[in-house]
N, C-alpha and C positions, 0 to 999 in steps of 0.2 A: 308201480303206477302212482303218480303224485296226486296232490290235492286238485280237483278240477278248477279251472280258472274263475268259474263264477262263484265259486266258494270264497275265493281271494277277495272278490268284489264285496261280497257279503260281509266277510271278516273287516274289511276297511270301513265300511258303513257302521258296523257295530262298535268298532274302536273308536271312530270319530264321535258317535252319539254318546259314548261312555266318558269321553274326554274333551267334550265340547268347551269346558271351562278352562282349558290348559292350552298353551302353545303347543301345537301339534305339527310334527314334521313326518315327511315320507320315511326318512330314515328311522324315526321312532316306530312308526307303524310297522315297518318291515321287520325291525329288529324283533318287536313283540311278536311277531308271526314266524320268526325263523326264516325270513326270506331277504333276498338281495333287493335293495329299494329301486333299482332300475327295473329289475324283472317284474316287480309289484306294479310300478307305475306303468310299465307296458302293458301288462295284463288288465290293469284298469281301465286304461285309455281304450284298448281295443274293445273292451266289454260296454264301456259307458260314453266314450266320445270325449272325455275329459280327463285332465291329469288329477292325481290324488290331491294336490296342493289346490287345484280349482275347485275340486269337490269340498274340500275343508273350508275354503273361504266362502263358498255358496252356502253351505251348512251353517256357518257362524253368522252369516249376514241374514239368512232366513230367521235365525233365532233372535237376531237383533232386531229384525222388523216386528217380531211378535212382541219382544220387550218394549219396543218404542211405542207400539200400538197399544198394547194391553196394561201397561205399568206406568208408574210415575217416576221410575228410577231416572236418575241423570245419566247423561252420556258417559260420564266418567265411570259410574257405577256399572253401566252396560258394558263398557271396555273391560273393566276388571273382571266381570262375570264371564266374558268369553275369551279370556287369556290375552287381551291386547294390553300391552304396557305403554302405548303410546296413543293418544286420542287422535292425533293427526293421522297416524298410520291407519288407525280404524276408519277414520272418516274417508280416507281416500279409497280403502278397500270397499266400504260401503257404497260410495259413488260409483266406483268401477262396475259394481254389480247392480244397482239399482238405477243409476243415472242421476241421483240426487244425493244431497247430504243428509245424514242422519237427522238433523234439525228440521230439513225442509220436508222429511218424510213424515216426521211426527206431526208437523204442522198440518201437512195434507190429510193425514189420518184423522186428526181431530175435527177437521172441517169436513171429513167424509167425502173428500174429492178424489180419493185414489180407490182403485179396484172396484 
């Protein structure tokens, strides 16, 4: 009997949290867990409703939101902290998840007009 599917999901979550400052791929997570990437992604999607890569992106953006709201770090510093090597890629990912650019998000949070 293999590892329960729910345990794979928990392992992904733990891996992502431990490596949030790095570039994370499904292949790397699967390799670290001794699994096939397609199998891992299928199990994760069945249990959570989202792909592993979507989960990674969402976790990075949630961390970025906290950094934008709670620190004075520049966008470039936040990009580096989250393993993004291209600020425009980070901004596109941030906007895809939140509906706004990182700068607009920070401005709204400073004004207290969001959430």
